[in-house]
N, C-alpha and C positions, 0 to 999 in steps of 0.2 A: 530475613524480611522478604525475600523473593517467594519463598515457599507460603509465607502467610497471605501474599498478595493472590496467589494462586488458589490456596486454600479456600478464602473468601469469597473468590468469583465462583469455584465450584459449588459450593452451597448454595449460592445464589441462583446457579443455573438450575440445580435439582430443586429449588422450592419454587421458582418463578416459571422454569420451561417455556421459554419465549419461543413462540410460534411463527410470527409474522415477520415479514422483512423489518419492519419498523422496532418491532419489539427486539429483536435481534441485535439490530443496528444498535439502540439504545443501550443495551446491555452492554456490547462490546465497548461504545463509546465510554461509559462509567468505569468499565474496568482498567480500558488503557489510560484514563486521566488518572485514575488510582494508582496504578502503575507508575506513571510519569512522577506523581507526587512524591511516592514513597522511596523510590529509587534515584530521586533528586536531578532527573534529566530536565535540561532548561530548551524550552522549545519557543524559538521565535518566529512569528506569523507575520507575513507581509503580503497584503491582499485580503481577500474574503474567500471560503471555502465556498465553491457553489454549491446553490441549493437544490439543484436538480441535475440530471443528466451523468455524463461519464466524466470523472477526471483520470488525466493519464501523468503520469511521473516516472521519471527515473527512479531505478530502483538500487540501493546500496545493500539491504539487509533487513532482517526481521524487524529493527527498532523503527523501519519507516512505518511498517502497519501500526506499532505503539503511538506514533507521534501524529501520524494522519487520523487515526480512529480518535485520538484523544481531541483532536481539533474540532471533530463534529461527526455525528451519527452516519456509519456510511456501511457499505458492504465490499468486500474485495472480491477479486476475481484471481484464482490460485491454481495452479498445477494438482492434478487429480491424486499425484503420489501423497500430497498432505494429507488427504483424507484418513489414510492407512496409518499414520503415525502414532505412535502410541499417545494417548491423554490430548496432545497438540491436535490430533485430529479431529478428536470429538470437540474441543473448546472452538476451532476454526469452523467447524460444521454448525455447533449453536452459534457463533457468532454470525452467520448468514453468508458464508464464504460460498461463491459461485465456482464450482471445480469444473476443469476442462482439461481433456486428454489430448497431449501434443502428440501430431501425426496421425491422429485418428478422424477421418473424413466427417463432417458433419458436427462435429464436438462444439467448434464454434457456433453452431446455427442452433445447438441444443440448448447452449449456454445464453443464447439470445432470449428464451422465454422467461428464463430466471432473472436475466438482467432488466427486461420488462416488467416483471412483476415488482421488483424493486423500486424502478422508476414509477411504475403506477402508484406505489405506496408514498412517493416522495422522497426516497432516499436515493443518496448518490452514489454511483458505482465506480469505485478506484480500480482500475487496470495499470499493470506494469508492461508497456509495451516491448519492453527490451527482452524479455522471458527470462531472464537470469539477474543475479546480482553483478555488480562491477565494484571496483574500487572506488569510483568516483571521480576518476581523472578526465573522464570522458562519457559521453552518452551514447550507447551500443546503437547499431540500427534497430529500427522497431519493427516487430512482427505485425502484419497487417489484418490477420484473423479477424480478431473480435473488433479491431478499429471498424473495419467494414461493416461488421453486425449492427454497430451503433450507429452508423452513419445511415445504413438502410432502414434503421428503426426511427430515424428522425431524431435521434437524442443529441441535446448539445454537448459538445467535447471540449473539455477546458484544461489547459496545459497547467501543470505544476512541477516544479522542482525542490528537490532535498538535497541537502549538505550538512556533514558534521564539521564541528570545530572541537578545539580541546582548548578551554580556557583558564586551565591549570597545569601546572608541571606535574608529570607523571614519571615512573621509573625510564631510565632511557632506555628499555627494550619494548615500551610501549608508543603505539602511534596511531594515527587514524585507520590504520590496516586492521587494527585488532577492535574497532567500533564496527567498521563494515563488516559482513558476513559474505565474502565473495569467492573464497577458494573451499579446500576440501577439509578443511579442520572441523572436528567432529562439533556438533552443536552444542552439548553440555560444556566441552571445552571451553568454546568460544565464549558462551554465557558467563562463566565464572571469570575468565580474562577479563572480559568486559566489564562486569559487575567490579572489580578490583581499580577501575580506573576513576579520575575524578575529573571533574569540569567538563562533561560531556554536556555540549549544546546542538541542539539539532533546529537548522533552520528550513523553515518552509516558506516556499515564494508561489502565490497563486496568481495566475493571467488575469487581468481586468476583465475579460470577456472570453466568450467561446472562440474557438479557431472559425474562420470563415475559409472553408475547404474550397478548392478552385475546381475539384472534382465530385463526383460522386462514388456510389460505395462500389460502382463497376471498375472502378480504376483505383484500387486498393493500395498498389504499391506507391502510387503517388501520394494518395493519402497520407500514408505513413511516412512518407519523407516529409511531408508538410507539418505532419505532427511533431516529428523529432525535431524540425527545425524550430516549432514553437519553444518547446521546452529547452532547446540550446539557446535561445533569446533570453530566456528567464536565467538560466545559467550564466550568459554573458552578463546580464544586469547584475546578479548576484556578485560577481568578482569585479 
């Protein structure tokens, strides 16, 4: 089933060759919506996906991307290493991903122009400020680079929170840690393990309004703390 979903998506890309941020976001939205339905994931949404600006969210694994993109057309910001992954690198590039090289001076600044192109096209940009995946038992400290670029560009920044649940009984050696992709398990091993599970529910919560930062882009560390606090507030409401 998973192979069929990817095969159909690949044919679409070859035929349509989406070129603009809007076209690529629309393709990714339809692909993830189809994947959710075919794979049986239940996505529960609270609040409204922001129609513009930057959406910041905690990060549990690759299913975050499937759930978020299925909810609304958007583009993601990801680490540049993904671009070199076999097949998935091409898929993410065609889906409009903005790549950032960690630890490279000016990388966030270069990404800003691509983010602005998406914003000008009316496409929301999704950023995972933790910079890595986690098990979901907490929200890790936020990196400040991309966030400061968004603030400097006067983009509204809206908080979101994602969590997973298991609504059905699974084998005793299966748990939520097998849904999140946070450790060094090989990707394909994790995918097939996750696909063997039943009752995966993904809950997405969006803030009612953009974050009202008390500082500007020049105080990026404080802005990052305020952004994390906004996500933590949604997390507390979820629980």
